[in-house]
C-alpha positions as CSV (number, residue, x, y, z in Angstrom):
1,M,0.2,0.2,0.1
2,C,1.2,3.2,-1.3
3,S,0.1,7.0,-2.0
4,C,0.7,7.9,-5.5
5,G,3.4,10.1,-5.4
6,N,5.4,7.8,-8.1
7,A,4.4,6.2,-11.1
8,G,5.4,2.7,-9.6
9,E,9.4,2.8,-9.4
10,T,9.1,2.1,-5.6
11,T,7.2,-1.0,-5.6
12,L,9.0,-1.8,-8.6
13,S,12.0,-1.9,-7.5
14,A,11.6,-3.5,-4.3
15,G,10.2,-6.8,-6.3
16,A,6.9,-6.3,-5.3
17,V,3.9,-8.5,-7.7
18,G,1.5,-5.8,-7.2
19,N,0.0,-2.4,-5.7
20,V,-2.9,-0.7,-3.9
21,M,-2.3,3.1,-4.7
22,Q,-3.9,5.9,-3.4
23,D,-4.1,9.4,-4.1
24,T,-6.3,12.9,-5.1
25,G,-5.7,12.5,-8.9
26,F,-8.0,12.0,-11.5
27,K,-11.0,10.4,-11.6
28,D,-11.7,10.3,-15.3
29,V,-8.9,8.4,-16.7
30,A,-7.2,4.9,-16.2
31,F,-3.5,5.1,-15.7
32,S,-1.1,2.5,-17.0
33,F,1.6,1.2,-14.1
34,P,4.7,-1.3,-14.1
35,L,2.4,-3.7,-11.7
36,P,-0.5,-4.5,-11.5
37,A,-2.2,-1.9,-9.5
38,S,-5.8,-1.1,-8.2
39,Y,-6.0,3.1,-7.8
40,L,-8.1,4.1,-5.1
41,G,-9.3,7.3,-3.7
42,V,-7.5,8.5,-0.1
43,N,-11.2,7.7,1.8
44,D,-11.1,4.2,0.4
45,G,-7.1,3.9,0.4
46,S,-6.8,5.0,4.0
47,S,-9.5,2.1,4.8
48,I,-7.6,-0.5,3.0
49,S,-4.4,0.9,5.0
50,K,-6.1,0.2,8.0
51,Y,-7.6,-3.1,7.2
52,M,-3.9,-4.4,6.5
53,N,-2.0,-3.1,9.7
54,S,-4.7,-4.3,11.7
55,T,-3.9,-8.3,10.7
56,R,-0.9,-10.6,9.5
57,N,-3.7,-12.3,7.2
58,A,-5.0,-9.7,5.2
59,T,-7.4,-11.4,2.4
60,T,-9.3,-9.7,-1.1
61,T,-11.5,-11.0,-3.4
62,T,-11.9,-9.8,-6.8
63,L,-15.1,-9.6,-8.3
64,K,-16.4,-9.7,-11.9
65,S,-16.2,-6.2,-13.7
66,N,-19.1,-4.4,-15.0
67,V,-19.6,-2.9,-18.0
68,V,-21.5,0.4,-18.1
69,K,-22.6,2.4,-20.9
70,D,-22.0,6.3,-20.3
71,T,-25.1,7.8,-21.3
72,L,-23.6,11.5,-20.7
73,A,-20.7,11.5,-23.1
74,P,-19.2,12.6,-24.8
75,Y,-18.2,14.9,-22.5
76,V,-14.8,17.0,-21.6
77,V,-12.8,15.6,-18.8
78,S,-10.5,17.3,-16.6
79,F,-7.1,17.1,-17.1
80,P,-6.1,17.8,-20.9
81,S,-5.9,21.3,-22.7
82,R,-9.6,22.5,-21.7
83,G,-11.0,26.0,-21.1
84,P,-11.2,28.4,-20.0
85,N,-7.8,30.0,-20.8
86,P,-6.1,30.7,-17.4
87,I,-4.2,34.2,-18.9
88,T,-7.3,35.7,-19.8
89,S,-10.4,34.3,-20.6
90,D,-12.2,36.2,-23.3
91,I,-10.3,34.2,-25.8
92,L,-12.6,31.5,-26.7
93,K,-9.9,28.5,-27.0
94,P,-10.0,25.4,-27.4
95,D,-12.3,25.7,-30.4
96,L,-13.7,22.0,-30.2
97,T,-13.2,18.8,-28.7
98,A,-12.3,15.4,-30.2
99,P,-11.6,11.6,-29.0
100,A,-8.6,11.7,-26.2
101,V,-9.3,9.5,-23.4
102,V,-8.4,5.8,-23.3
103,I,-7.4,5.8,-27.0
104,L,-5.3,2.8,-28.8
105,A,-2.5,4.3,-30.2
106,A,0.9,3.5,-32.0
107,W,3.6,3.1,-29.1
108,S,7.6,2.6,-29.5
109,L,8.9,-0.2,-28.6
110,V,11.9,1.4,-27.5
111,S,9.9,2.3,-24.1
112,P,8.2,0.4,-22.2
113,V,4.0,0.1,-21.8
114,S,4.5,2.4,-18.3
115,G,7.4,4.4,-19.1
116,V,9.0,3.4,-16.2
117,K,12.7,2.1,-16.1
118,G,12.7,-1.5,-15.1
119,D,9.5,-2.6,-16.9
120,N,10.4,-4.7,-19.6
121,R,6.8,-5.0,-21.6
122,R,7.4,-3.9,-25.3
123,V,4.3,-3.5,-27.3
124,P,3.5,-1.8,-30.5
125,F,0.2,-0.5,-29.6
126,N,-0.7,1.4,-26.4
127,I,-3.8,2.9,-24.4
128,L,-3.1,6.9,-24.0
129,S,-5.3,9.8,-23.4
130,G,-5.2,13.5,-23.2
131,T,-4.6,16.3,-25.6
132,S,-1.9,14.6,-27.4
133,M,-4.4,12.0,-28.6
134,A,-7.0,14.6,-29.4
135,C,-4.9,16.7,-31.6
136,P,-3.8,13.4,-34.1
137,H,-8.2,12.8,-34.2
138,A,-8.7,16.6,-35.4
139,T,-5.5,16.4,-37.8
140,G,-6.9,13.3,-39.0
141,V,-10.7,14.7,-40.1
142,A,-8.9,17.8,-40.9
143,A,-6.7,16.0,-43.9
144,Y,-9.8,14.1,-44.7
145,I,-11.8,17.0,-45.4
146,K,-8.8,18.5,-47.5
147,S,-9.0,15.2,-49.7
148,F,-12.9,16.3,-50.6
149,H,-11.9,20.0,-50.8
150,P,-8.2,20.7,-52.1
151,S,-8.8,24.1,-52.5
152,W,-9.9,24.6,-49.1
153,S,-7.6,27.0,-46.7
154,P,-6.9,26.3,-43.2
155,A,-9.4,28.7,-42.1
156,A,-12.6,27.0,-44.4
157,I,-11.6,23.1,-42.6
158,K,-11.7,25.0,-39.4
159,S,-14.7,26.4,-40.0
160,A,-16.2,23.1,-41.2
161,L,-15.2,21.4,-38.2
162,M,-16.7,24.1,-35.9
163,T,-19.8,24.6,-37.4
164,T,-21.0,20.9,-37.6
165,A,-19.4,19.9,-34.2
166,F,-21.8,18.2,-31.9
167,P,-23.0,20.4,-29.3
168,L,-21.9,19.5,-26.0
169,S,-24.5,19.6,-23.0
170,V,-24.0,22.6,-20.4
171,K,-25.6,20.4,-18.0
172,T,-23.6,17.4,-18.0
173,N,-20.0,19.1,-19.2
174,S,-18.6,21.6,-17.2
175,T,-19.5,24.8,-15.4
176,D,-17.8,26.7,-17.8
177,A,-19.6,25.7,-20.8
178,E,-18.6,26.5,-24.5
179,I,-15.3,28.1,-22.8
180,A,-14.7,24.5,-21.9
181,Y,-15.1,22.5,-24.8
182,G,-15.4,25.1,-27.5
183,A,-17.6,24.8,-30.4
184,G,-18.6,21.1,-29.3
185,H,-16.9,17.4,-30.7
186,L,-16.0,17.2,-34.2
187,D,-18.3,15.1,-36.8
188,P,-16.0,13.9,-39.8
189,I,-19.0,13.0,-41.8
190,K,-20.6,16.3,-41.2
191,A,-17.3,18.1,-41.5
192,V,-17.0,17.4,-45.2
193,N,-20.6,18.9,-46.2
194,P,-20.8,21.9,-43.7
195,G,-23.2,23.9,-46.4
196,L,-21.3,27.3,-45.7
197,V,-17.5,27.9,-44.0
198,D,-16.4,30.9,-42.6
199,D,-13.3,32.0,-44.6
200,A,-10.6,33.8,-43.6
201,D,-9.1,36.5,-46.0
202,A,-7.1,39.7,-45.4
203,A,-10.2,41.6,-43.6
204,D,-9.8,38.4,-41.2
205,Y,-12.7,36.8,-39.8
206,V,-15.7,38.8,-40.9
207,R,-18.6,37.4,-40.6
208,T,-18.8,36.7,-44.0
209,L,-20.0,33.4,-45.0
210,T,-19.1,31.2,-48.1
211,N,-21.3,28.9,-49.9
212,V,-20.1,25.3,-50.6
213,G,-23.1,23.2,-50.4
214,S,-25.4,24.0,-53.9
215,A,-25.5,26.3,-56.7
216,G,-28.7,27.6,-55.2
217,C,-29.9,27.7,-51.7
218,T,-32.0,29.8,-49.3
219,Y,-30.5,29.4,-45.5
220,N,-32.7,30.9,-42.7
221,S,-31.3,32.2,-39.5
222,R,-32.1,30.6,-35.9
223,I,-30.8,32.1,-32.7
224,I,-30.8,29.4,-29.5
225,A,-30.3,32.1,-26.5
226,P,-31.4,32.6,-23.0
227,R,-34.4,35.1,-22.3
228,E,-32.3,38.1,-21.0
229,L,-30.5,38.4,-24.6
230,H,-32.1,39.6,-27.1
231,I,-30.0,38.9,-30.4
232,Q,-30.6,40.1,-34.0
233,V,-29.7,38.7,-37.5
234,E,-29.7,41.4,-40.5
235,P,-30.1,40.0,-42.8
236,T,-31.9,36.9,-41.2
237,I,-32.2,34.9,-44.8
238,L,-29.2,34.5,-46.9
239,S,-30.2,33.4,-50.6
240,F,-27.1,32.1,-52.3
241,T,-27.4,32.2,-56.4
242,S,-24.0,29.9,-57.3
243,L,-21.1,27.9,-55.8
244,G,-18.5,30.0,-54.1
245,Q,-20.8,33.1,-53.2
246,K,-19.9,35.2,-50.2
247,L,-22.8,37.2,-48.4
248,S,-22.7,38.7,-45.3
249,F,-24.8,39.7,-41.9
250,V,-24.9,41.6,-38.7
251,V,-25.2,40.5,-35.2
252,K,-26.8,42.8,-32.8
253,V,-26.8,41.7,-29.2
254,E,-28.5,43.5,-26.4
255,G,-29.6,42.6,-23.2
256,K,-28.1,42.5,-19.3
257,I,-27.2,39.1,-17.7
258,G,-27.2,38.4,-14.2
259,K,-23.7,35.9,-14.5
260,T,-20.6,36.8,-15.5
261,I,-21.2,35.2,-19.0
262,A,-23.7,34.1,-20.9
263,F,-23.6,31.7,-24.0
264,A,-25.7,31.4,-27.2
265,S,-25.4,30.1,-30.7
266,L,-26.3,31.5,-34.3
267,V,-28.0,28.9,-36.6
268,W,-27.9,28.6,-40.4
269,D,-30.1,26.2,-41.7
270,D,-31.2,25.1,-45.5
271,G,-32.9,22.5,-44.3
272,I,-30.2,20.1,-45.1
273,H,-27.0,22.1,-43.1
274,Q,-27.3,23.3,-40.0
275,V,-24.2,25.5,-39.6
276,R,-23.8,26.5,-35.8
277,S,-21.7,29.2,-34.6
278,R,-21.0,29.9,-30.6
279,I,-21.8,33.0,-29.3
280,V,-20.4,34.1,-25.9
281,V,-21.0,37.7,-23.7
282,Y,-19.2,38.8,-21.1
283,A,-20.7,40.9,-18.6
284,L,-18.6,44.3,-17.9
285,S,-17.0,44.3,-14.4
């Protein structure tokens, strides 16, 4: 029994065959250790430690694992590069989320499974978690979109990913809401055909939309916002006559919020595509 001040090097070097660890670390991700380990919270760990010290014949019972479907997924976990930005919270990062927890990933045969010296296991694949796993997912989807649209700019691809992302639930994800997880969870299939994209040029991020859907299409605007915000879009309808055509619009936000931050969304809908852009409102201090 030990506190998790290390990755298991101490028990490995001591010749142990397993380890019971207690710590206050993250509870929403699995860790890899050089020995079979049970990773417990401080309260449960303390109870086991007292029991072990109370008898010379400590015993354990290993029960069958239960498989549970997580109905709240997808949601942003506690440990990756989630928002809000610790330096200035009005910078809206991250842009979106991607699969990052318990990912089967390629692994160097030079490194042990646990990364701990003395661990002699070598495998070509390992289970990894973190932003380092979300990044290749997002990169792969961006390359996938580029294969369909070779002429699209990085900004257009980013827009396609964000406006088609699966909206996460504020109630089940984080008190920081979209400041924590961005536009939502990426959807590769929808991102290939977003309908409209926000493309960046010299003017940089003017809300000017480019039609990448069909030659003749009409988009109606829809606002999703809390009652205290009054949001107007001018014009409320965008009618495109050709591919590549650009149309501009203006968003006006009025109202008072009784908290530091409020969230809303603008959705352009042509009956096939739902192009969603997030709106974040800060209260003046």
